[in-house]
N, C-alpha and C positions, 0 to 999 in steps of 0.2 A: 210589577210593584203591587202589593197586597193592600187591603182596605186598611188593616192596622198600621202599615207602614205609612200610608198617606196621612192617616191621623197623627202619627208621631211627627211626621215632617212638618205638618200645619201647625201643630202645638209648638213645635221648636222654632218654627219661622215667627209665629206670633210673639213667642217669648223673647226671640232675639230682637224683633224690631222695637217691641216695648222697651226693652233694655237700652237699645240704642238711642231712643227719643230721651229717656231719662238721662242717659249719659250726656247728651247734648245740654240739658238743662243743668246739671251739676257741672259741666265745664264751664258754662256762662258764669255760674256762680263763683268757681275756684279762679278763673282767669281775671275776675274783677278784683280780686282780693290778693293777688300774688305779683310778685315783680319779676317772676322767672322769665326771660327772654325767648326760650324755646323749650317745648315739652314735648314728650312723645305721646301721640294719642293713644297708644296702647296701655298707658298708664290708667286709662279710665274705661278700659274694657272689662266688664265683669267676667270672672272665670266661667260661669255658666253661659254667658253670651258667647265667649270664645269657643267653648264646647259645642255648643249649638252650631255655630257657623261652621266649624270643622266636620260635624256630622252632616250638615247639608252640602257641603263642597265634597265629601266622600261619595255622595250619591252621583253616579255616572251620569254626565249631561247636565247637571245642576246649573253651572255658570251659563251655558248655552240656552237653557229653559228660561232663566230669568231674564237673558238679554233678548230673548225671542218675546217673552211677555212684554217687556218694556216696549218693544218696538210695536207689538200689536196694540198695546194700550196707547200708544201714539203719543210719545214724550211731547211732540211739539205742540198737540192738540191741548193737552194738560198745561202746558207752559203758557199757552195763549189764553186759556181759561183763567189761569192765576193772575196773568197780567190785567185781564177784564174785570176780575172780581175781587181782587185784593189789592192793598196799597203797597207799592214797591218802595222800600226804604232805601234812602241814599243820603250823602252829606247834605242835601238840600231838602229832603223829604223826610220830616221827622228825625233830623239827626240826633237828637237826645238818645233815641233808641238804636239807630244805626251805629253810632259810634263804638258800641261795644263788640261788634263783629270783627272789624279789620284786626285790632289787637290778638284776638283769639285765633284767627286764621294765620296771622304770622307766627304766633307762639307754636302752632301746630305744624307750621310749614306747609299749608295747603292753600289752594287757590280759592280765592273769596267767592262763596256762592251767591247768587241773587238772593235778596233778603225781602221777605214779604210779611205784611201785618194783615191778618184776617180778623175781621170784626165778628167776633164770636165770643160769648160770654163764657163758654167752657175752657178752662185753662188747659191749654195743650200747646205743643211745639212738634213739628215734624219736618222731615226732610224728604226730598224726592229727586230722582233724576239719575241718569246714566251718563248722558254726554253733556248735558246741561243741568247741572245740579243747583237746587234752589231750597231755601230754608223759610220755614213760616212759623211765626209765633202768633198766638191768638191774643185779642184784647183782654180776654178773661185771665190770661196767664199773666199779663203785664199788671193787671188790677189786683190780682191775688198776691203777687211778690212785692216785697218793698225794694227800695231802691238798692240796698246792698245785695239783695238776692238776684236782681235783675243783672 
């Protein structure tokens, strides 16, 4: 692989990841305003994100490399750090925030990830995980958005 291919790959990966996180925020906003019982997550995938993912998957060994990275990065360690440094949301821990997640997961037909609140003034949301998926929103995002947007 040439240096220009690596640059192209990293730019597409960052574009894809940014779009994915923005998509989660848009999905949170959409799900709180609709009465649809089930939706297809692909309705929220931007065409450029879809194209970037297809490009990355076309690279031989891409999936294997990502899984190896996740293993090397030690998903268990990151999960432990999140449990130690963030607030895990649940029906009994900040339920006014947590209650928004189960309906979204039900509509998408996905397993509910662990849901964390990060005390950080920067508005952001992100997800991580391969075998144990978790979702994080920052206090800055919750302060930035009004109730209808959350």
